[in-house]
Each structure stands twice: as C-alpha cells, then as structure tokens.
C-alpha positions in Angstrom: 22.5 12.9 -4.1 23.8 9.4 -4.4 23.5 6.8 -1.6 26.0 4.1 -0.9 23.9 1.1 0.3 25.3 -2.1 1.8 23.9 -5.4 3.0 27.1 -6.4 4.8 25.7 -9.8 6.0 25.1 -10.7 2.3 28.2 -9.2 0.9 26.3 -6.7 -1.3 27.1 -3.1 -1.8 26.3 -0.5 -4.5 25.5 3.2 -5.1 22.1 4.5 -6.1 20.6 7.9 -6.8 16.9 8.7 -6.1 16.9 10.6 -9.5 16.3 8.4 -12.5 17.0 11.1 -15.1 16.7 14.8 -15.7 15.2 16.8 -18.5 16.7 20.3 -18.4 16.0 21.4 -14.8 13.2 18.9 -14.3 14.2 15.7 -12.4 12.3 12.4 -12.6 12.6 10.3 -9.4 12.7 6.5 -9.1 10.1 6.8 -6.4 7.5 8.2 -8.8 8.4 5.7 -11.5 8.1 2.8 -9.2 4.8 4.0 -7.7 3.4 4.7 -11.1 4.5 1.3 -12.4 2.8 -0.4 -9.4 -0.4 1.5 -10.1 -0.4 0.7 -13.8 0.3 -3.0 -13.3 -2.4 -3.1 -10.6 -4.9 -1.4 -12.9 -4.1 -3.8 -15.8 -4.6 -6.8 -13.5 -7.9 -5.4 -12.2 -9.3 -4.7 -15.6 -8.5 -8.3 -16.7 -10.7 -9.6 -13.9 -13.9 -7.9 -15.1 -15.1 -10.9 -17.1 -14.6 -13.3 -14.2 -16.5 -11.1 -11.8 -19.1 -10.1 -14.4 -18.3 -6.4 -14.0 -18.5 -3.7 -16.6 -15.0 -2.5 -17.6 -15.9 1.1 -18.1 -17.7 1.2 -14.7 -14.7 -0.4 -13.0 -12.3 2.1 -14.6 -14.5 4.9 -13.2 -14.1 3.4 -9.7 -10.3 3.1 -10.2 -9.9 6.7 -11.3 -12.1 8.0 -8.5 -10.1 5.8 -6.1 -6.8 7.1 -7.3 -7.8 10.8 -6.9 -9.1 10.1 -3.4 -6.0 8.1 -2.6 -3.7 11.1 -3.3 -5.9 13.4 -1.2 -6.2 10.9 1.6 -2.5 10.1 1.7 -1.7 13.8 2.0 -4.4 14.6 4.6 -3.4 11.6 6.8 0.2 12.8 6.9 -0.7 16.4 7.5 -3.2 15.7 10.3 -0.5 13.8 12.3 2.3 16.2 11.4 0.3 19.4 11.6 3.0 21.2 13.6 5.1 21.1 10.5 2.5 22.9 8.4 0.6 25.3 10.8 3.1 28.1 10.1 2.6 27.8 6.3 -0.7 26.2 5.4 -0.1 26.6 1.7 2.8 24.1 2.0 0.2 21.4 2.5 -0.2 21.5 -1.2 3.4 20.8 -1.9 3.2 17.1 -2.2 6.2 17.0 -4.5 8.3 17.6 -1.4 7.1 14.3 0.1 4.7 13.6 2.9 2.2 10.9 1.7 1.0 8.2 4.1 0.0 4.8 2.6 -2.8 4.2 5.0 -4.4 7.6 4.1 -4.0 6.5 0.5 -5.7 3.2 1.1 -8.6 4.8 3.0 -9.0 7.4 0.3 -8.9 4.8 -2.5 -11.5 2.5 -0.7 -13.8 5.5 0.0 -13.5 6.9 -3.5 -13.9 3.5 -5.2 -17.0 2.6 -3.1 -18.7 5.9 -3.7 -18.2 5.5 -7.5 -19.4 1.9 -7.3 -22.5 2.9 -5.4 -23.3 5.7 -7.9 -23.0 3.2 -10.7 -25.2 0.7 -8.8 -22.3 -1.8 -8.7 -21.8 -4.4 -6.0 -19.3 -2.6 -3.8 -17.8 -5.7 -2.2 -17.2 -7.2 -5.6 -15.5 -4.1 -6.7 -13.3 -4.2 -3.6 -12.5 -7.9 -4.2 -11.0 -6.8 -7.5 -9.4 -3.6 -6.2 -7.4 -5.0 -3.3 -5.5 -7.3 -5.7 -4.4 -4.2 -7.4 -3.5 -2.7 -4.0 -1.2 -5.6 -3.3 0.6 -5.2 -6.6 1.0 -1.4 -6.2 2.2 -1.7 -2.6 4.6 -4.5 -3.4 6.3 -2.6 -6.2 5.8 0.9 -4.7 7.7 0.1 -1.5 10.9 -0.1 -3.5 10.5 3.6 -4.0 11.2 3.9 -0.2 14.3 1.8 -0.7 15.7 4.2 -3.4 14.9 7.2 -1.2 16.4 5.3 1.8 13.4 5.9 4.0 10.8 3.9 5.9 13.5 1.6 7.4 13.5 0.1 10.9 15.5 0.0 14.1 19.1 -1.3 14.4 19.7 -5.0 13.9 22.5 -7.5 13.4 20.4 -9.8 11.2 22.2 -11.0 8.0 19.9 -9.0 5.8 20.5 -5.7 7.7 20.8 -2.6 5.5 23.4 0.2 5.9 23.6 3.6 4.3 24.2 7.3 5.0 20.5 7.7 6.1 20.8 4.8 8.6 23.7 6.5 10.3 26.1 3.9 9.2 24.5 1.1 11.3 22.6 -1.9 10.2 18.8 -1.5 10.2 15.7 -3.6 9.3 14.9 -3.1 5.6 11.2 -2.6 6.3 10.4 -1.8 2.7 11.6 -5.3 1.8 9.5 -7.0 4.4 6.3 -5.2 3.2 7.1 -5.7 -0.5 7.6 -9.5 -0.1 4.5 -9.8 2.1 2.3 -7.9 -0.3 3.5 -9.7 -3.4 3.2 -13.1 -1.6 -0.3 -12.0 -0.6 -1.2 -11.2 -4.2 -0.1 -14.7 -5.3 -2.0 -16.5 -2.6 -5.2 -14.5 -3.0 -5.0 -14.8 -6.8 -4.8 -18.6 -6.4 -7.5 -18.7 -3.7 -10.0 -16.7 -5.8 -9.7 -19.4 -8.5 -9.5 -22.5 -6.5 -12.4 -22.1 -4.1 -15.9 -20.8 -3.9 -15.9 -17.2 -2.6 -18.6 -15.0 -1.3 -18.7 -11.3 -2.3 -16.2 -9.4 -0.2 -14.1 -12.5 0.9 -11.0 -11.5 -0.9 -11.3 -7.9 0.4 -11.7 -9.2 4.0 -8.7 -11.5 3.6 -6.7 -8.6 2.3 -7.6 -6.7 5.5 -6.4 -9.7 7.6 -3.2 -10.3 5.6 -2.0 -6.7 5.3 -3.3 -5.6 8.7 -1.3 -8.4 10.4 2.0 -7.6 8.6 1.8 -3.8 9.0 0.9 -4.2 12.7 4.2 -6.0 13.2 6.5 -4.1 10.8 5.2 -0.7 11.9 6.6 -1.5 15.4 10.1 -1.6 13.8 9.8 1.7 11.9 11.7 4.8 13.1 9.5 7.3 11.3 6.1 6.4 12.5 3.3 8.9 13.0 2.0 9.0 16.5 -1.3 10.0 18.1 -1.1 13.6 19.4 -2.4 12.6 22.8 -0.7 9.2 23.4 2.5 7.4 22.6 0.8 5.1 20.2 1.8 4.6 16.5 -1.2 5.5 14.4 -0.6 3.0 11.7 0.0 0.2 14.2 -3.3 0.9 15.9 -5.2 1.1 12.6 -3.5 -2.1 11.4 -4.7 -4.0 14.5 -8.2 -2.7 14.1 -8.2 -3.7 10.4 -6.9 -7.1 11.2 -9.6 -7.8 13.8 -12.3 -6.3 11.6 -11.3 -8.5 8.7 -11.5 -11.6 10.8 -14.8 -10.5 12.3 -16.3 -9.8 8.8 -15.2 -13.1 7.4 -16.9 -15.0 10.3 -20.1 -12.9 9.9 -20.3 -13.2 6.1 -19.5 -16.9 6.1 -22.5 -17.5 8.3 -24.8 -15.3 6.3 -23.8 -16.1 2.7 -23.7 -19.2 0.7 -20.5 -19.4 -1.4 -20.8 -18.4 -5.1 -18.6 -19.9 -7.7 -16.8 -17.4 -9.8 -16.4 -17.9 -13.5 -13.2 -19.8 -14.4 -11.2 -18.7 -17.4 -10.5 -21.4 -20.0 
C-alpha cells in the first residue's frame, strides 16, 4: 500500500510506501529500518561514552543487549495487557509481533529493567549506566518515531495548524503529526543533555533523572492529542499519559533529593 501524504499548510505533498524493498516474498519495512537505525546509532553513541564515565565497554554492551531483549518483551506485554480483548480468543497471536502491537513505554520499562539487572550482576553503578543509556534512548526515539510517520499511525486529533498532516489514514482531514512533535523533542533533548553532561558537574543519575523530566513532560502533553491511546480498563484514563505524569514528578523529586545528598562529581572531559 502507498499513502499519499500532504501538509497543505506548508504546500508539501508526496507518496510513500511502508515497504522499503522486497526480496522474493519477504518485505522489509521502513519502520523496522528506522527503528534499527535509531538503535544502532544510540548504541554507538553509548559505547563512545565509556571512557568519560570510566565504564568497561564489554560490561556496558552486556547491559545494552540485555536491555534490548527486555525492551522487546516489555513493549509487547505492555500492549497486550491493555488490549487483551484482542488476544484472549487466540493467545498464540500474542507472539506475532511482526503484525504490530508494540508500546514504547513498555519498551522503555523493559530496557531500564534489563539494563539495571545486568549492571547489578556485573557490579556496575546502575545510575551511571542509566546516565549513558538514556542518551541512546533519545536517539532511538527521535529516529524511530519516523517509522510511525511512514506507517501513518500515532497521529493526533484534527487541527487547522499550518503543519497539519493529511492522508488516507487520517480520514482526509488535517491532524496533529504527533510523531514529529516527539521526534523533535527527543532529538532536542539529546543535544541539550549531551551539552549539559559536558558543561557542568553532574552527580550519578542526574542525566537519567533529567531524561525522566524531559520526556515525561512532553509525552504527558502529546499523549493527550493521540487518537490511538491505550486506556486503563477500569477508568477513562490514558495509560501513557498517567505514566508520563508520574515519571515527570518522580524525576523532579529524585533530582531534588539527590542534589541534597550528593556532592557533584566532575566527569572526564575529552580532549
């Protein structure tokens, strides 16, 4: 299938297919390519930070690999739990992740859990590992969100703003390009936290906590625009919006607590 996408307020229009190329009967999708690209670039960045944070490269790679596996499992479980009615008639379909149904928050929770477990087993400083990892998260999220654009999903409610997006999947009306909001926010956050980690004294966990504040704030707002949100089964509350608010508040609280308890430590500066 090919989508015709327009940004009428900007005078932009073009056709795009979710399929990048095919090999025989096997199709390779842009979504997978973009997500994989984001992950690879994020991993490369993280590995280059080992010297600055005095972290063993092999140990960090173990944390990353453990986090990636748990991220896939977490992303699927998160989606299935809040859309269980779609799977209860055929539980084996839960394993069919190639048909879609992955939630980014479940992936983030899984990645953090898997990474921290690996760090603890290797007797690494878990907060230091997370300071490095969240920078990779921002790269991956910023690039991966364009996969939602190619699939024409994860967009928002109707709007007349100049940058509104129109396609077959939006019903021919202009909607908020939520993928773009999150991509710009995450990549901007990456740049700011990258600069911050080099221009000031940081305590262990500070970059991680700032990521919680930065991403939690954005997702809390943008999730309110989405038309495909997962809801709590017992209340008309968007799950990701609630989690975002809690992460945002937790990040602020942790920064305050740790600033009082820890004296700043100067990171190594690359020449």
